C-alpha beads as a LAMMPS data file, in Angstrom:
LAMMPS data file: protein, C-alpha beads

51 atoms
50 bonds

1 atom types
1 bond types

-500.0 500.0 xlo xhi
-500.0 500.0 ylo yhi
-500.0 500.0 zlo zhi

Masses

1 110.0

Atoms # bond

1 1 1 452.214 -378.333 -330.811
2 1 1 452.760 -375.777 -328.074
3 1 1 449.027 -375.548 -327.348
4 1 1 448.885 -379.313 -327.035
5 1 1 451.667 -379.260 -324.452
6 1 1 449.845 -376.582 -322.443
7 1 1 446.640 -378.622 -322.643
8 1 1 448.429 -381.738 -321.443
9 1 1 449.924 -379.844 -318.509
10 1 1 446.468 -378.523 -317.611
11 1 1 444.982 -382.024 -317.855
12 1 1 447.735 -383.373 -315.584
13 1 1 447.042 -380.601 -313.097
14 1 1 443.332 -381.453 -313.045
15 1 1 444.129 -385.129 -312.449
16 1 1 446.412 -384.131 -309.587
17 1 1 443.740 -381.871 -308.073
18 1 1 441.101 -384.617 -308.228
19 1 1 443.648 -387.078 -306.773
20 1 1 442.517 -390.058 -308.832
21 1 1 445.792 -391.820 -308.079
22 1 1 445.024 -391.914 -304.337
23 1 1 442.850 -395.003 -304.073
24 1 1 442.744 -394.836 -300.272
25 1 1 440.591 -391.695 -300.347
26 1 1 437.046 -392.992 -299.910
27 1 1 435.304 -390.470 -297.686
28 1 1 433.400 -387.212 -298.042
29 1 1 433.907 -385.369 -301.319
30 1 1 436.356 -388.029 -302.543
31 1 1 433.592 -390.629 -302.426
32 1 1 431.501 -388.436 -304.725
33 1 1 434.476 -387.784 -307.011
34 1 1 435.190 -391.522 -307.239
35 1 1 431.519 -392.126 -308.045
36 1 1 431.689 -389.527 -310.842
37 1 1 435.231 -390.439 -311.861
38 1 1 434.402 -391.674 -315.380
39 1 1 432.453 -388.509 -316.182
40 1 1 435.276 -386.326 -314.875
41 1 1 437.879 -388.253 -316.860
42 1 1 435.733 -387.969 -320.005
43 1 1 435.603 -384.225 -319.464
44 1 1 439.366 -383.962 -318.931
45 1 1 440.304 -386.238 -321.848
46 1 1 437.624 -385.507 -324.466
47 1 1 435.416 -382.501 -323.822
48 1 1 438.191 -380.213 -322.606
49 1 1 440.207 -380.935 -325.750
50 1 1 437.222 -379.898 -327.897
51 1 1 436.844 -376.606 -326.058

Bonds

1 1 1 2
2 1 2 3
3 1 3 4
4 1 4 5
5 1 5 6
6 1 6 7
7 1 7 8
8 1 8 9
9 1 9 10
10 1 10 11
11 1 11 12
12 1 12 13
13 1 13 14
14 1 14 15
15 1 15 16
16 1 16 17
17 1 17 18
18 1 18 19
19 1 19 20
20 1 20 21
21 1 21 22
22 1 22 23
23 1 23 24
24 1 24 25
25 1 25 26
26 1 26 27
27 1 27 28
28 1 28 29
29 1 29 30
30 1 30 31
31 1 31 32
32 1 32 33
33 1 33 34
34 1 34 35
35 1 35 36
36 1 36 37
37 1 37 38
38 1 38 39
39 1 39 40
40 1 40 41
41 1 41 42
42 1 42 43
43 1 43 44
44 1 44 45
45 1 45 46
46 1 46 47
47 1 47 48
48 1 48 49
49 1 49 50
50 1 50 51
């Protein structure tokens, strides 16, 4: 259970870094991140857990 908690904290940190909650960011790198958002979220939620 402890590993799961650490993983969840890491996932939350990644979400904070990518700033998915800030919908007003639509310029530069954020435009690319929003375009690739689903792939990034799949990595954070599914692929990272498998690794």
